[in-house]
Structure formats: C-alpha cells, structure tokens
N, C-alpha and C positions, 0 to 999 in steps of 0.2 A: 635523756635529753634528745636524742636523735628521733626517738619514737614520737616525742612531743611536736618536734619541727615537721616531721613527716605527716602527722595527723593534722596539723595546722595547714599545711600545704594542700592536703586532700580536701579539707573543708573549705578552703579558699576557692579551689577549683570547682567544687560542687556548687558553691554559692554563685560563682561566676556562670556556670552552665545553666542554673535554674533561673537566674535573673535575666539572662539573654533570651529566654523563651518568650517569644511574641505571642500576644493575645490573638486567638483566632476567631472566637465568637463570644457574644455575651448572652447569658441566659435570658430567655423572655420574661421571666417573673421579676427582673430587677426594676426598681423605679428609676426616674430620671436622677433623683438625688444620689441613689446608690451608684449608678453608672458614672456620674460626674465625679463622685469620690474615687471610684476606681481609676478614672482618668488622672485625676490629681496624684494618686499614689504612683501611677506609671511615670508621670512627669518628674516626680521627686527621685525616680530611679533612672531618669534620662531615657526611658523607653518611649520615645515620642511617637513611634508607629502605633503602639498599643493605645497610647493616650488619644491619638487622632481617631483610631477606630471607636473608642468609647464616646468621643464627643459627636462624631458623625452618626453614631447609633442613637444617641439622645435626640439629635435633630431628626433623624428619620422616624423614630417612634413617637416623639413628643413634641415635635416642632410646630404643631398647629397652635400650641399655647405660646403666645409672643414672649412671655417673660422667661420660659424655659429655653426657647429658641435663642434669645439673646444671651443668656448665661452660657449655654453650650457653645455657641458661636465665639463668644469672648474667650472662653477656655481654649477653644481651637486656635483662635489667633495668638494666644499666648504660646501655644505649642510651635506655631510657625515661627514666631519671634525667637524662641529658645533654640530652634533647629536652623536659625538663619535663613529662613525662607521668607525674606523681607517683602517680596511682591505679594505673596499670599497673605502675609500678616496685615500688610497695609489694606489690601482689598477687604479683608474680613473686618477690620476695625472701621473702615469707612462705610461698609455696608451697615454695620450697626448703628453708626452715627446717622445714616440716612433713614433707618428705621425710627430712630428717635425723632427725626423731623416730623414724621407721619403720626407716631403712636405714642408720644412721650408720656401721656397720662396713664397708659396701660403698663408701663415698664418701670422696673426698679431704677431710680436715678443714678446709682453708683456706676453702672456700666458705661454711661455716657462719659463720665469723668475718667474712668479707668481706660477707655479707648483712647481718649486724647493723650493721657500719660503714656500709654503703650506706644502710640505712633511716634511720640517724642523720644522713645527708646530705640527706634530704628536709627542706625548711624546716619549722620547728616548727609554724607556722600550718596549712600544707597537711597535715602529719602528723596534727594534732588533727582537721581536717576529715574526712580519710579514716577515721580511727578511729571518729569519731562516726557516719559513714554506715554503717560495718560493725558497729557495736554492736548487739546484739539488742535488739529493742523490748520493753519490759516494760510490763505493764498493771497 
C-alpha cells in the first residue's frame, strides 16, 4: 500500500513539473489552425503564457489574412480575460470590433458577437475603470 501511495505521489509530481514547462518556440511547419489548437490546449491547462505565445505566433506568421488575424486576436483576448488582464482584454476585443467596422464582409460573423459577450464578462467595476481611463479628456 505504501508503494502505491509513493508511486502516486511521484507520478503527481512528475505531471506537475512537466505541465509547468512553458512553451519556448513553435515549429515553423505548423499551420495557423494547429497553432491555435495548441494555444487552446495550453489555455485548458491554465498555461496562459504558452497560449499567448501561440496566438502571437499565429498573428506574426499568418496575420495578413484578416479572418486568421481576428481568430487569433480573439483567442488572445480570451487569454487576457482568463488571466485577469482586463485592460489588455478590453483593448483586444475593441480592436476586433473596430476591424469589423471596416471589414465585416471579409470576416466570420461569430467573432463580433463573441467579442461583445467577452467584454461583458469583464467585471463591471474594472470595465468602468478602463472606460474612464480611455475617455477623452475635456477641458
């Protein structure tokens, strides 16, 4: 029985150390869809730093395609929201909404709606603070 408990403890520690390993680079041969999937896998393990690297890599490599840019940017905004970086999340979602104002016919419609939903998931107090900071100064 003691051996089973010891084995379980060792396996748990090994899993902890391997799951905490942050992604350093992404192979060049990966497609945007593969990298986005990698990012989503990291998010599900709460490894937001690795997920952020994935989404920024998609933007860097494939960002000239507006639909890929918006998808990766949305996923990045969700990472910011999950990691409570509300200013960055708000900026990311509002950037996407402004892109829709100019290029709506070229983009998948779902992300506009998802961005509005995500903005509403920012705690109201934080959202008011962010909007107050961004409001133009009137004299």
